[in-house]
C-alpha positions as CSV (number, residue, x, y, z in Angstrom):
1,X,15.4,21.9,-20.0
2,X,11.7,22.2,-21.0
3,X,9.6,19.5,-19.4
4,X,7.5,17.5,-21.7
5,X,5.0,14.7,-21.1
6,X,7.5,11.9,-21.5
7,X,9.8,13.5,-18.9
8,X,6.8,13.8,-16.4
9,X,5.9,10.2,-17.0
10,X,9.4,9.1,-16.3
11,X,9.4,10.8,-12.9
12,X,5.7,10.3,-11.9
13,X,6.5,7.7,-9.1
14,X,9.3,9.8,-7.7
15,X,7.1,12.9,-7.8
16,X,4.4,11.1,-5.8
17,X,7.0,9.7,-3.4
18,X,8.5,13.2,-2.9
19,X,12.0,11.8,-3.7
20,X,12.9,14.3,-6.4
21,X,14.8,17.6,-6.0
22,X,13.0,20.9,-5.7
23,X,14.0,22.1,-9.1
24,X,12.6,19.0,-10.9
25,X,9.5,19.2,-8.7
26,X,8.9,22.8,-9.8
27,X,9.4,21.9,-13.5
28,X,6.9,19.0,-13.2
29,X,4.3,21.2,-11.4
30,X,4.7,23.9,-14.0
31,X,4.0,21.3,-16.7
32,X,1.0,19.8,-14.8
33,X,-0.6,23.3,-14.6
34,X,-1.2,23.3,-18.4
35,X,-1.3,19.6,-19.3
36,X,-4.5,17.8,-18.8
37,X,-3.1,14.4,-19.9
38,X,-0.3,14.4,-17.4
39,X,-2.6,15.7,-14.6
40,X,-5.0,12.8,-15.4
41,X,-2.1,10.3,-15.3
42,X,-0.9,11.7,-12.0
43,X,-4.4,11.4,-10.5
44,X,-4.9,7.9,-11.9
45,X,-1.5,6.8,-10.6
46,X,-2.4,8.1,-7.1
47,X,-5.7,6.4,-7.3
48,X,-4.1,3.1,-8.2
49,X,-1.7,3.4,-5.3
50,X,-4.5,4.2,-2.9
51,X,-6.6,1.3,-4.1
52,X,-3.7,-1.2,-4.0
53,X,-2.5,0.0,-0.6
54,X,-5.5,-1.3,1.2
55,X,-4.9,-5.0,0.2
56,X,-8.2,-5.4,-1.5
57,X,-8.1,-7.0,-4.9
58,X,-10.2,-6.0,-7.9
59,X,-10.7,-8.0,-11.1
60,X,-9.9,-5.8,-14.1
61,X,-12.4,-5.8,-16.9
62,X,-11.5,-8.1,-19.8
63,X,-9.1,-6.4,-22.2
64,X,-8.3,-3.6,-19.8
65,X,-4.5,-4.1,-19.9
66,X,-4.5,-4.2,-23.7
67,X,-6.5,-1.0,-23.9
68,X,-4.3,0.8,-21.3
69,X,-1.1,-0.2,-23.1
70,X,-2.5,0.9,-26.5
71,X,-3.6,4.3,-25.0
72,X,-0.3,4.9,-23.3
73,X,1.6,4.1,-26.6
74,X,-0.8,6.4,-28.5
75,X,-0.1,9.2,-26.0
76,X,3.6,8.7,-26.0
77,X,3.7,8.7,-29.8
78,X,1.8,12.0,-29.8
79,X,4.2,13.6,-27.3
80,X,7.2,12.6,-29.4
81,X,5.6,14.2,-32.4
82,X,5.2,17.5,-30.6
83,X,8.1,20.0,-30.9
């Protein structure tokens, strides 16, 4: 199976946790080598986990959630349009 962005996004938490098998990990890492979007999502997810793990709270800018959701939907639509 060829790994695409949507597959990577589905397994991003398990990838970070190290709870996926070696073959899937290798496929994700191969994809991350050439996909800037997924690499950025991986980095952002790790940053979010790091920031939330220290029990501090941060107020998100007004409209952040809506912009994030719109951007994710836009990127997911692009990835489904790709062969």
